[in-house]
C-alpha positions as CSV (number, residue, x, y, z in Angstrom):
1,X,0.0,0.0,0.0
2,X,1.5,3.3,-1.0
3,X,0.7,6.5,0.8
4,X,2.3,10.0,1.0
5,X,2.2,12.7,3.7
6,X,2.1,16.3,2.7
7,X,1.1,19.6,4.3
8,X,-1.0,22.6,3.4
9,X,-2.3,25.3,5.6
10,X,-0.8,23.6,8.6
11,X,-2.9,20.5,8.2
12,X,-1.8,17.0,7.2
13,X,-3.6,14.5,5.0
14,X,-2.6,11.1,3.8
15,X,-3.3,10.0,0.3
16,X,-3.5,6.3,-0.4
17,X,-2.7,4.9,-3.8
18,X,-3.7,1.4,-5.0
19,X,-0.9,-1.2,-5.5
20,X,0.8,-1.4,-8.9
21,X,-0.9,-4.7,-10.0
22,X,-4.3,-3.2,-9.6
23,X,-3.2,0.0,-11.4
24,X,-1.8,-2.0,-14.3
25,X,-5.1,-4.0,-14.5
26,X,-7.3,-0.9,-14.4
27,X,-5.1,0.9,-17.0
28,X,-5.0,-2.1,-19.4
29,X,-7.0,-0.2,-22.0
30,X,-6.5,0.2,-25.8
31,X,-5.2,3.4,-27.2
32,X,-5.0,4.4,-30.8
33,X,-1.8,6.4,-30.8
34,X,1.5,6.5,-28.9
35,X,3.9,9.2,-27.8
36,X,7.1,8.9,-25.8
37,X,6.4,10.1,-22.2
38,X,7.5,8.7,-18.8
39,X,4.8,8.9,-16.2
40,X,4.5,7.7,-12.6
41,X,0.8,7.1,-12.3
42,X,0.7,6.9,-8.5
43,X,2.5,10.3,-8.0
44,X,0.1,12.0,-10.5
45,X,-3.0,10.6,-9.0
46,X,-1.8,11.8,-5.6
47,X,-1.1,15.2,-7.0
48,X,-4.6,15.5,-8.5
49,X,-6.3,14.6,-5.3
50,X,-4.0,16.9,-3.4
51,X,-4.9,19.9,-5.7
52,X,-8.6,19.0,-5.6
53,X,-8.5,19.1,-1.8
54,X,-6.6,22.4,-1.8
55,X,-9.1,24.1,-4.0
56,X,-12.2,22.4,-2.5
57,X,-11.1,21.5,1.1
58,X,-12.9,18.3,2.0
59,X,-12.7,15.6,4.7
60,X,-12.4,12.7,2.2
61,X,-12.0,12.1,-1.5
62,X,-11.5,9.3,-4.0
63,X,-10.8,8.5,-7.6
64,X,-12.6,5.3,-8.7
65,X,-12.0,3.7,-12.1
66,X,-13.9,0.8,-13.7
67,X,-12.7,-2.6,-14.7
68,X,-12.2,-2.4,-18.5
69,X,-12.7,-6.2,-19.0
70,X,-16.0,-6.5,-17.0
71,X,-17.2,-3.3,-18.5
72,X,-17.4,-4.8,-22.0
73,X,-17.7,-8.5,-21.4
74,X,-20.3,-8.4,-18.6
75,X,-21.4,-4.8,-18.0
76,X,-24.1,-5.9,-15.5
77,X,-21.2,-7.1,-13.3
78,X,-19.1,-3.9,-13.7
79,X,-17.2,-2.6,-10.8
80,X,-15.5,0.6,-9.7
81,X,-12.2,0.4,-7.9
82,X,-10.8,2.8,-5.3
83,X,-7.4,3.5,-6.8
84,X,-6.6,6.7,-4.9
85,X,-8.2,8.2,-1.8
86,X,-7.8,10.2,1.4
87,X,-9.7,10.7,4.6
88,X,-10.4,8.8,7.8
89,X,-9.9,5.0,7.5
90,X,-9.5,5.4,3.7
91,X,-6.7,2.8,3.9
92,X,-9.5,0.3,4.6
93,X,-11.0,0.8,1.1
94,X,-8.0,1.4,-1.2
95,X,-7.9,-1.3,-3.8
96,X,-11.4,-2.5,-3.0
97,X,-14.4,-2.1,-5.4
98,X,-18.1,-1.6,-5.4
99,X,-20.7,-2.4,-8.2
100,X,-20.6,0.3,-10.8
101,X,-24.4,1.0,-10.4
102,X,-24.4,1.5,-6.6
103,X,-24.5,4.8,-4.7
104,X,-23.9,8.3,-5.9
105,X,-20.7,7.3,-7.6
106,X,-22.7,4.7,-9.5
107,X,-25.3,7.2,-10.5
108,X,-22.6,9.6,-11.9
109,X,-20.8,6.7,-13.6
110,X,-23.9,5.3,-15.3
111,X,-25.5,8.7,-16.2
112,X,-22.4,10.6,-17.1
113,X,-23.7,13.6,-15.2
114,X,-22.1,15.6,-12.4
115,X,-23.8,15.4,-9.0
116,X,-24.2,17.5,-5.8
117,X,-25.7,16.0,-2.7
118,X,-26.0,18.6,0.0
119,X,-27.6,16.2,2.5
120,X,-27.0,12.5,1.9
121,X,-29.5,11.5,4.6
122,X,-32.3,12.5,2.3
123,X,-30.6,11.3,-0.9
124,X,-32.0,8.0,-2.3
125,X,-28.9,7.4,-4.4
126,X,-26.6,7.5,-1.3
127,X,-24.9,4.2,-0.4
128,X,-23.9,3.9,3.3
129,X,-21.8,0.7,2.9
130,X,-18.5,2.6,2.6
131,X,-19.3,4.7,5.7
132,X,-20.0,1.5,7.7
133,X,-16.7,0.0,6.5
134,X,-14.6,3.1,7.4
135,X,-16.6,4.3,10.4
136,X,-16.9,7.6,8.6
137,X,-20.0,9.8,8.5
138,X,-20.8,11.4,5.1
139,X,-22.9,14.5,5.1
140,X,-22.5,15.9,1.6
141,X,-20.9,14.8,-1.6
142,X,-19.9,16.2,-5.0
143,X,-19.0,13.7,-7.8
144,X,-18.1,14.1,-11.5
145,X,-17.4,11.5,-14.2
146,X,-14.0,10.8,-15.8
147,X,-13.9,10.2,-19.5
148,X,-11.3,9.3,-22.2
149,X,-12.2,10.1,-25.8
150,X,-15.9,10.0,-25.0
151,X,-15.7,6.8,-23.1
152,X,-16.6,6.9,-19.4
153,X,-14.1,5.1,-17.2
154,X,-14.7,6.3,-13.6
155,X,-15.5,9.1,-11.2
156,X,-13.8,11.5,-8.8
157,X,-15.6,12.5,-5.6
158,X,-15.2,14.7,-2.6
159,X,-17.0,14.2,0.7
160,X,-17.9,16.8,3.4
161,X,-16.8,20.3,2.6
162,X,-14.7,21.6,5.4
163,X,-15.4,24.7,7.6
164,X,-19.1,23.8,7.8
165,X,-19.6,25.1,4.3
166,X,-21.8,23.2,2.0
167,X,-20.7,22.4,-1.6
168,X,-21.7,24.9,-4.3
169,X,-21.8,24.9,-8.1
170,X,-18.4,26.5,-8.3
171,X,-17.0,23.5,-6.3
172,X,-18.5,21.2,-8.8
173,X,-16.9,23.2,-11.7
174,X,-13.5,23.0,-10.0
175,X,-13.9,19.2,-9.6
176,X,-14.7,18.9,-13.3
177,X,-11.4,20.5,-14.0
178,X,-9.6,17.9,-11.9
179,X,-11.5,15.1,-13.6
180,X,-10.2,16.5,-16.8
181,X,-6.6,16.3,-15.4
182,X,-7.3,12.7,-14.4
183,X,-8.4,11.9,-17.9
184,X,-5.3,13.5,-19.4
185,X,-3.1,11.7,-17.0
186,X,-4.6,8.3,-17.9
187,X,-4.4,9.1,-21.7
188,X,-0.7,10.0,-21.3
189,X,-0.1,6.8,-19.2
190,X,-1.7,4.7,-21.9
191,X,0.4,6.5,-24.5
192,X,3.6,5.7,-22.6
193,X,2.6,2.1,-22.0
194,X,1.8,1.7,-25.7
195,X,5.1,3.3,-26.8
196,X,7.0,1.1,-24.4
197,X,5.3,-2.0,-25.7
198,X,5.8,-1.0,-29.4
199,X,9.5,-0.2,-28.9
200,X,10.1,-3.8,-27.9
201,X,8.3,-5.4,-30.8
202,X,9.3,-6.3,-34.4
203,X,7.1,-4.4,-36.7
204,X,6.5,-7.4,-39.1
205,X,6.0,-10.4,-36.9
206,X,4.9,-8.9,-33.6
207,X,7.6,-10.9,-31.8
208,X,10.2,-9.1,-29.7
209,X,12.9,-7.3,-31.6
210,X,16.6,-7.9,-31.4
211,X,17.2,-5.0,-28.9
212,X,14.7,-6.4,-26.4
213,X,16.2,-9.9,-27.0
214,X,19.7,-8.8,-26.0
215,X,18.3,-7.1,-22.8
216,X,16.3,-10.2,-21.9
217,X,19.1,-12.6,-22.5
218,X,21.4,-10.7,-20.2
219,X,18.7,-10.6,-17.5
220,X,18.0,-14.4,-17.8
221,X,21.7,-15.2,-17.7
222,X,22.1,-13.2,-14.5
223,X,19.0,-14.9,-13.0
224,X,20.3,-18.4,-14.0
225,X,23.7,-17.6,-12.3
226,X,22.0,-16.3,-9.1
227,X,19.7,-19.3,-8.8
228,X,22.1,-21.9,-10.1
229,X,19.8,-22.8,-13.0
230,X,20.2,-23.2,-16.7
231,X,19.0,-21.1,-19.6
232,X,19.0,-22.3,-23.2
233,X,18.9,-20.6,-26.5
234,X,17.5,-21.7,-29.9
235,X,18.7,-20.1,-33.1
236,X,16.6,-20.7,-36.1
237,X,17.2,-19.8,-39.8
238,X,14.6,-20.5,-42.5
239,X,15.8,-22.7,-45.4
240,X,14.9,-21.7,-49.0
241,X,13.3,-18.4,-47.9
242,X,14.9,-16.6,-50.9
243,X,13.1,-18.9,-53.3
244,X,9.8,-17.7,-51.9
245,X,10.8,-14.1,-52.4
246,X,12.1,-14.8,-55.9
247,X,9.1,-16.8,-57.0
248,X,6.2,-15.1,-55.2
249,X,7.6,-11.6,-54.3
250,X,8.6,-9.9,-51.1
251,X,5.0,-9.5,-49.8
252,X,4.7,-13.3,-49.8
253,X,8.0,-13.5,-48.0
254,X,6.7,-11.1,-45.4
255,X,3.6,-13.2,-44.9
256,X,5.7,-16.3,-44.4
257,X,7.7,-14.6,-41.7
258,X,4.5,-13.5,-39.9
259,X,3.2,-17.1,-40.0
260,X,6.5,-18.5,-38.6
261,X,6.1,-16.0,-35.8
262,X,2.5,-17.4,-35.1
263,X,3.9,-20.9,-35.1
264,X,6.5,-19.9,-32.5
265,X,3.8,-18.4,-30.3
266,X,1.7,-21.5,-30.6
267,X,4.5,-23.9,-29.7
268,X,5.9,-21.9,-26.8
269,X,2.7,-20.4,-25.4
270,X,2.8,-22.4,-22.1
271,X,6.5,-21.6,-21.4
272,X,8.4,-18.5,-20.2
273,X,10.2,-18.4,-23.6
274,X,11.2,-15.0,-25.0
275,X,10.5,-15.1,-28.8
276,X,12.3,-12.7,-31.0
277,X,13.1,-12.0,-34.7
278,X,16.8,-11.7,-34.9
279,X,16.9,-10.2,-38.3
280,X,15.9,-11.2,-41.9
281,X,14.6,-14.8,-41.7
282,X,16.4,-15.6,-38.4
283,X,14.6,-16.1,-35.1
284,X,15.9,-16.7,-31.6
285,X,14.1,-18.2,-28.6
286,X,15.3,-17.8,-25.0
287,X,14.3,-20.7,-22.7
288,X,14.7,-19.8,-19.0
289,X,15.2,-22.8,-16.6
290,X,15.6,-25.2,-19.5
291,X,18.6,-27.5,-20.1
292,X,20.0,-28.4,-23.5
293,X,18.0,-31.6,-23.7
294,X,14.8,-29.8,-23.2
295,X,15.7,-27.1,-25.7
296,X,16.6,-29.9,-28.3
297,X,13.1,-31.4,-27.8
298,X,11.4,-28.1,-28.5
299,X,13.7,-27.4,-31.4
300,X,12.8,-30.8,-33.0
301,X,9.1,-30.0,-32.5
302,X,9.5,-26.6,-34.1
303,X,11.4,-28.1,-37.1
304,X,8.6,-30.6,-37.8
305,X,5.9,-27.9,-37.5
306,X,7.6,-25.6,-40.0
307,X,8.4,-28.5,-42.4
308,X,4.8,-29.7,-42.4
309,X,3.1,-26.2,-42.5
310,X,1.3,-24.9,-45.5
311,X,2.1,-21.2,-45.8
312,X,-0.3,-18.6,-47.1
313,X,-3.4,-20.8,-47.2
314,X,-5.7,-17.7,-47.4
315,X,-5.7,-14.6,-49.5
316,X,-4.7,-11.5,-47.7
317,X,-7.0,-9.2,-49.8
318,X,-9.1,-9.1,-53.0
319,X,-6.1,-8.6,-55.2
320,X,-4.1,-11.4,-53.7
321,X,-4.6,-15.2,-53.8
322,X,-3.8,-18.1,-51.5
323,X,-0.4,-19.6,-52.5
324,X,-0.5,-22.8,-50.4
325,X,3.3,-23.1,-50.2
326,X,4.2,-26.6,-49.0
327,X,7.4,-28.5,-49.0
328,X,9.5,-25.4,-49.7
329,X,10.1,-23.7,-46.4
330,X,12.1,-25.7,-43.8
331,X,14.5,-24.5,-41.1
332,X,17.9,-25.2,-39.7
333,X,18.1,-24.9,-35.9
334,X,21.0,-24.7,-33.4
335,X,20.6,-24.9,-29.7
336,X,22.9,-24.2,-26.8
337,X,22.7,-23.9,-23.0
338,X,24.6,-21.9,-20.5
339,X,25.7,-24.8,-18.3
340,X,26.6,-27.1,-21.2
341,X,28.2,-24.8,-23.7
342,X,29.6,-21.7,-21.9
343,X,32.6,-21.2,-19.6
344,X,31.2,-19.1,-16.8
345,X,34.2,-17.1,-15.8
346,X,33.0,-14.0,-17.7
347,X,30.7,-11.0,-17.1
348,X,27.0,-11.7,-17.7
349,X,26.8,-9.6,-20.9
350,X,29.7,-11.6,-22.3
351,X,28.2,-14.9,-21.3
352,X,25.1,-14.0,-23.3
353,X,27.2,-13.2,-26.3
354,X,29.0,-16.6,-26.1
355,X,25.7,-18.4,-25.7
356,X,24.4,-16.7,-28.9
357,X,27.7,-17.7,-30.7
358,X,27.4,-21.3,-29.6
359,X,23.7,-21.6,-30.8
360,X,24.6,-19.8,-34.0
361,X,27.5,-22.1,-34.7
362,X,25.2,-25.1,-34.1
363,X,22.7,-23.7,-36.6
364,X,25.3,-23.4,-39.3
365,X,26.3,-27.0,-38.6
366,X,22.7,-27.9,-39.3
367,X,22.9,-26.0,-42.6
368,X,26.2,-27.7,-43.5
369,X,24.7,-31.2,-42.8
370,X,22.0,-30.6,-45.4
371,X,19.5,-28.2,-43.8
372,X,16.1,-29.0,-42.2
373,X,17.6,-30.4,-39.1
374,X,18.6,-29.6,-35.5
375,X,22.1,-29.5,-34.1
376,X,23.0,-29.1,-30.4
377,X,26.1,-27.2,-29.5
378,X,29.1,-29.3,-28.3
379,X,31.7,-28.4,-25.8
380,X,32.3,-25.1,-24.0
381,X,33.6,-21.8,-25.3
């Protein structure tokens, strides 16, 4: 549980922020575009509530966001999560949720309209369950919706105006401004997450790119050394790929590479494997916690799948046709493991380089033996 102390006007309040796994879940939303921007979501949510409280001093306040999966799959079971809040016993509710159609927050979320309740005792929309949980007594509430690109995703609320002053329309106007800040914050966070994801991926196949592969390999080597475990590497090169490009064109070649990427994802979907396009028609697979024998078994399975696969079975568009390429594309595979093929008296980055070299050398042996086969690295380097 994250919380921060800060002061204003001689008073102290505590803002509680939901834990990162919940923030990641709630912010797992689709975004159309991406820009580079680093954002710490917890810090900014805290700042928004802090400013809202400074401009409209209140005894309690919260930002609640919906569950994006339930929202679309089973809207009748939608929920709003307390992802940032302050006030007495607010630590008891941070990270918890309520149905998205309950209480004043539920009314604002479902209707999309801002709301002032100057006396909750006479308000039929008021839900007292949170008061019972926190031993808090709500008297008045203002609440406004939070939207992203026209889609409602949550609400921001303040409870009990301080100094015995009731909430007014100008308070609601100010809270709308802070709801806009929250919306912008979440948009920017989505942009940053999307950019981070895209920067790791190969544009053609959707697998990881070579830069992310090198970073991951070094991390897995360090992890293997720390835990006295193994890590293996598969290096794959397509055979006769140039024939497809020469016969059917580069667009067909690109489709073949995409389909190879899909095969890799199918074969390794239940493992911790890191799948990457190394360049051209070469692919690499990091297999954490797997020895050379296990890597060889996966490599043999992969070789058979590619050999038997019929590529481009469906037309990609009205001006293209299915090619049903069979018996042309095969692959040569080399595999190596840290414990079997690398002398460990080196820095982690260097160990990863040697592991690549050993798997690459084994792949070229497979090529030399006639292609369409698997070779395991021998000896240590």
